[in-house]
Structure formats: C-alpha cells, structure tokens
C-alpha positions as CSV (number, residue, x, y, z in Angstrom):
1,M,101.4,28.0,-43.0
2,S,98.9,25.5,-44.4
3,T,95.2,25.7,-43.8
4,L,93.0,22.8,-42.7
5,K,91.6,22.5,-46.3
6,E,95.1,22.2,-47.7
7,T,96.1,19.6,-45.1
8,H,92.9,17.7,-45.8
9,S,93.6,17.5,-49.5
10,A,97.3,16.4,-49.1
11,Q,98.1,12.8,-50.0
12,V,100.5,10.6,-48.1
13,P,102.2,8.1,-50.4
14,F,101.4,4.4,-49.8
15,S,105.2,3.9,-49.5
16,T,105.0,6.0,-46.3
17,T,102.2,3.7,-45.0
18,L,104.4,0.7,-45.6
19,L,107.4,2.4,-43.9
20,V,105.3,3.1,-40.8
21,R,103.8,-0.4,-40.8
22,D,107.3,-1.9,-41.0
23,S,109.3,0.4,-38.7
24,C,107.0,2.2,-36.2
25,L,108.2,1.2,-32.7
26,C,104.9,2.5,-31.2
27,L,102.9,0.2,-33.5
28,H,105.0,-2.8,-32.8
29,V,105.0,-2.3,-29.1
30,Q,101.2,-1.8,-29.2
31,R,100.7,-5.0,-31.2
32,A,102.9,-7.0,-28.8
33,A,101.2,-5.5,-25.8
34,R,97.8,-6.4,-27.1
35,A,98.9,-10.0,-27.9
36,L,100.4,-10.3,-24.4
37,A,97.3,-8.8,-22.8
38,R,95.1,-11.3,-24.6
39,R,97.3,-14.2,-23.6
40,F,97.3,-13.2,-19.9
41,D,93.6,-12.3,-20.0
42,A,92.8,-15.9,-21.2
43,A,95.2,-17.5,-18.7
44,L,93.8,-15.5,-15.7
45,K,90.1,-16.0,-16.6
46,P,89.7,-19.0,-14.3
47,V,90.4,-16.7,-11.3
48,G,88.2,-13.9,-12.7
49,L,90.9,-11.4,-13.4
50,T,92.2,-9.6,-16.5
51,N,95.9,-8.9,-16.9
52,G,95.4,-5.2,-15.9
53,Q,93.5,-6.2,-12.7
54,F,96.3,-8.7,-11.9
55,S,98.8,-5.9,-12.2
56,L,96.7,-3.5,-10.1
57,L,96.3,-6.1,-7.3
58,M,100.0,-7.0,-7.5
59,S,100.9,-3.3,-7.1
60,L,98.9,-3.3,-3.8
61,N,100.7,-6.4,-2.5
62,R,102.9,-4.7,0.1
63,P,103.3,-4.7,3.8
64,D,102.0,-1.9,6.0
65,A,105.5,-1.3,7.5
66,P,107.9,1.6,8.0
67,G,109.9,2.3,4.9
68,V,107.4,0.7,2.5
69,P,105.6,3.4,0.5
70,K,101.8,3.5,0.8
71,A,99.8,2.5,-2.3
72,T,98.3,6.0,-2.9
73,V,96.3,6.5,-6.0
74,G,99.0,8.7,-7.4
75,S,101.9,6.3,-6.7
76,V,100.0,3.3,-8.1
77,A,99.0,5.2,-11.2
78,E,102.6,6.2,-11.8
79,L,103.8,2.7,-11.2
80,L,101.3,1.2,-13.7
81,G,101.8,4.0,-16.3
82,M,98.2,5.2,-16.2
83,D,96.5,8.4,-15.3
84,R,94.6,8.7,-12.0
85,T,91.2,8.7,-13.7
86,T,91.9,5.4,-15.5
87,L,93.2,3.9,-12.3
88,T,90.2,5.0,-10.3
89,A,87.9,3.3,-12.9
90,A,89.9,0.1,-12.9
91,A,90.0,0.1,-9.1
92,R,86.2,0.6,-8.9
93,V,85.6,-2.8,-10.5
94,L,87.9,-4.5,-7.9
95,F,86.4,-2.5,-5.1
96,D,82.9,-3.6,-6.2
97,R,84.1,-7.2,-6.1
98,G,85.4,-6.7,-2.6
99,L,89.1,-7.2,-3.6
100,L,90.3,-3.9,-2.5
101,V,89.4,-0.9,-0.3
102,L,90.1,2.8,-0.5
103,E,91.1,4.5,2.7
104,P,92.1,8.1,3.5
105,E,95.9,8.5,4.0
106,L,96.5,9.0,7.7
107,D,99.1,11.8,7.1
108,D,97.1,13.5,4.4
109,K,93.4,13.1,4.4
110,R,93.2,14.4,0.8
111,S,95.2,11.4,-0.4
112,K,93.6,8.0,-0.7
113,V,95.4,4.6,-0.1
114,L,94.4,1.4,-1.9
115,K,94.6,-1.8,0.1
116,L,94.0,-5.4,-0.7
117,T,91.2,-7.1,1.3
118,A,91.5,-10.7,2.5
119,E,89.5,-11.8,-0.6
120,G,91.8,-9.7,-2.8
121,R,94.9,-11.5,-1.3
122,R,93.2,-14.9,-1.9
123,V,92.4,-14.1,-5.5
124,L,95.9,-12.7,-6.1
125,A,97.5,-15.9,-4.5
126,A,95.4,-18.0,-6.9
127,A,96.5,-15.9,-9.9
128,V,100.3,-15.9,-9.2
129,P,101.0,-19.5,-10.2
130,I,99.1,-18.8,-13.5
131,W,101.2,-15.7,-14.1
132,I,104.4,-17.6,-13.3
133,R,103.5,-20.4,-15.8
134,E,102.6,-18.0,-18.6
135,H,105.6,-15.8,-17.9
136,R,108.0,-18.8,-18.0
137,A,106.5,-19.9,-21.3
138,I,106.9,-16.5,-22.8
139,E,110.5,-16.2,-21.7
140,H,111.3,-19.7,-22.9
141,G,109.9,-18.7,-26.3
142,L,112.1,-15.6,-26.4
143,G,115.3,-17.5,-25.7
144,D,118.2,-17.0,-23.3
145,G,118.8,-13.4,-22.3
146,E,116.2,-12.0,-24.7
147,A,113.5,-11.4,-22.1
148,N,116.0,-9.4,-20.0
149,R,117.1,-7.4,-23.0
150,L,113.5,-6.7,-23.9
151,R,112.7,-5.5,-20.4
152,Q,115.7,-3.2,-20.3
153,D,114.8,-1.7,-23.7
154,L,111.2,-1.2,-22.7
155,N,112.3,0.4,-19.4
156,V,114.5,2.8,-21.4
157,L,111.6,3.8,-23.6
158,A,109.3,4.2,-20.5
159,K,111.8,6.4,-18.7
160,E,112.4,8.5,-21.9
161,N,108.6,9.0,-22.1
162,Q,108.5,10.1,-18.4
163,L,111.3,12.7,-19.1
164,L,109.4,14.0,-22.2
165,C,106.0,14.1,-20.5
166,G,106.9,15.3,-17.0
167,S,107.4,13.5,-13.7
168,E,104.1,11.6,-13.9
169,V,103.0,9.4,-16.7
170,G,99.8,10.7,-18.3
171,Q,100.5,14.4,-17.6
172,V,100.6,15.4,-21.3
173,G,98.0,17.9,-22.0
174,S,96.6,18.0,-18.5
175,K,98.7,20.9,-17.2
C-alpha cells in the first residue's frame, strides 16, 4: 500500500498525458459540451437566456393534465442530469426573473413543483426559433445520420452512468 508521500513523488510519463489528451472520452465530451454551450449561450443572448436556462424552461413546458408527470424538483433534476441543489440554484435565477414559480405538490406537500409563468412561456416561445436555427446548423454540419448516431451514443453513455451511479444522476457520494 502506497503512502501519500510515495504517491506525491510518483511521476506520470508525458506519453500518458498525450494518451489521455487523444483518447479520453470524458475530455472530448466535455470539450464538445463546452463548445456547444458557448454557441447556444451566444445565440440565446437576445432573449436573455443561457443554454442551461433554456433547457430548464423547456423541461417545464408541459400541460397540467392527467398522465403528464408533474415537474417536481427531483424529476426535473434527473431529466437534466443535475443534482437537486444545482437545479434549485439555477431555478432561483429564473424565479427571480418571474419566469417560473415553485408550488407545493398537491399530493405530497414535501415535494415542490416547478411551473412556467406567462412570462416564462413568452420567453421560451421567443427562444425556440433560435434553438431550431442553431440546432439545424449543427446537424447540417455533422452530416446525414451523424446527429442521430451521436445522440444514441450519448444516451448509451448517460444510461450507463445512471446504472453505475444509482437511479438518480448525481447520487455518487451523497448516500
């Protein structure tokens, strides 16, 4: 068993650095995600949203009807792949702008439901054509079928992560 001092003095060869740089799926997905986030942030700026805020508002765009799940903090966090604390902080900004409200769940007062306000629906409606334009441009750049393949592959990775981490994304280390 190595000690902290032994581990600190160990050297990782530069060839390993190059191997990670060239082959690490996590690194490549993070870089792509950051590039896409910057692109959508810039595109959505005229309507005052970031890409993450757009995704959050879109996840709340659902009818209040039988058979349609309520947008509880837990279910939205799972859908967006974030922990509840991060979702709550992101929602706070939109709440302060009057784009969403937080209400107690009728069936379970401990659970909170996120809902779009009329202003939230207006801002989302203004953002959707921007998202469509940007998304079409990205898919066009990827070529026929590649966007679908990429989505499928990313979904496989996300589902594998859920299996490894537990039923909810973000539960690692919080049990």
